[in-house]
N, C-alpha and C positions, 0 to 999 in steps of 0.2 A: 551932868556927867556924860550923858549919851551924845550931847552935841560935840564933845571933843573927839577929834579924829582918833581912832584906835591905833595903838602902837603895833608895830610889826610882830610883836610877841603875843598878840591877842587873836591871831588867826593863822591858818596855814598859808603858805606862799601862793597857792592856787588862787586865793581870794583877793590878793593884792590888787589885781587889775580892776576888780569891781569897786573896792574901797577907794582906789585912786580916781575913779570917775566922779566922785562926789566932792564938790568944793568945800574947803574948810568952813565951818560954821553954818553950812547950808543944809544940814540933814533934813530937818523938818520941812523946809521950803521945797527941797527936791521931792520928798515923799508926797507932799500935797500937790505939786504941779504936774507930776508925771502922767497921771491918767488923762488929763486934758491935752497934754503934749502928744501922747499916743493918738488920741482922737484927731488932733490937728494934722499930724503927720500922715494919717490914713484917710483924711476927709474925702479925697478924690477917688478912693479905691472902692470898687463894688465887690459884692460877695463872690462873684465868679473869679475875679482876679485874685482876691484874698485867699481863695481855696487852692490856687495853683502853686506848685513849688516855686520858690524864689530863684532857684537855679537847679541844675541837674543834681540829684542826690541831696537836696536841701529841703527844709521844711517850708510849708506855705506860711503866709502871714498869720492865718488863723491858728495853725499849729504852733508857731512861734509865740503868739500871744497866750495860748493855752499853757505853754511851757513857762512863760513868765508868771502866770497865775499860780501854777502848781509849785514852782520854785519858791515863790513868795510865801505860800502856805507852809511849805517845809521850813523855810528860814524862820518864819514867825513862830511856828511850833517849837523849834529849837530854842528860840529866844525866850519863849514862855517857860519852857522846861527848865532851862538854866536859871532864869530869873526867880523861879519859885523854889530854887535850891535843890532840885533833883540832881542826882549824881550818876545815874545809870547812863552809859553811853548810848547814843542814838545811831541808827544805821544811815547809810547813804541811800541813794536811789538811782535807778538807771533812767536818765532823762529820755532816752530814745524809746524805751518800753512805755514809759508814761505817756509820751506824745502819741505813740501808735495807738494805745488804748483809749486815749482821750479823743482821738480823731475818728473813731468808729462811728460816732454820731456827730459830725461836725456842726458846730453852731454857726450862726451868721456872724459877720464881722461886728455888727452892732451888739449882738448878744455877748460876744467874748470881750468887747470893750466895756460893756456894762458890768460883766463879771470882774474884770480887772479893777474897775472903779470901786466895786463893793468890797473886794478883798483888800484893796488898799485902804479904804476907809476903816476896815476892821484892824488892819496893821497899825495905822496911825493911832487909833483909839487905844490899842494895846501899848504901843510905845509911849504915848503921852500919859498913860495911867500908871506907869511903873514907879514904884517908890524910890526915893533917893537911896543910893547905896547899892543898887543891884547891877549897875553898869559893869562892874569888874567881876561879877560872878561868871564862872566859866564851867564848861563841860566838854565832853568829847562827842563829836558828831562826824560821821563819815571818816573816822580815824584821825580827826584833827581836833586839837584843843582850840576852842573859840570862846570869846566873851560875849555877854549880852550886848555890849556896845558894838562890837564888831558885827554881830548879826544884824543889828539895826542898820548899820552902814551897808552891809551886804544886800539887804532888801533893796535899798535905793540904788546901789551900784550895779546890781545884776539887771534891774529894769533899765537903767541908763545905758548899759552895754547894748541891750537889744534896741533901745530907742535910737541910739547913735547909728547902729547898723541899718535901721530902717531909713534913716535920713541920708545915707550914702548912696 
């Protein structure tokens, strides 16, 4: 059930762009491939270049990767929360504050790519371990109703959004 593309009624409109970046039937393949695709896209970049803002007023590559990692952790927690039948609404988060706080001790490019791979491995383990019948469970996070299925697709789609931006 998680492999089926979520319907538009399973998530807030803001998340449609993320979900739309994942090809039909390719959720697990996208999730598994993305860490190595980030590595390949950044193979020629050194730590100095990765620590510089990508443009005026923009994050550095390291900050962007830290954001991808943090957002994946949040989406995966929401997915777990709803999959386990919890009904309490979950808050949103301010991505700019989180990136600022995460960048106080900036890691190396290699370290943040390793962290991305580790977090993704945990997300894939969670998603593939879910019992049948939980894909349609839902809850409210950041003021939006969303299903477990949509959250799995949002994990892949959010990372794809940033991977596509790196490639441009």
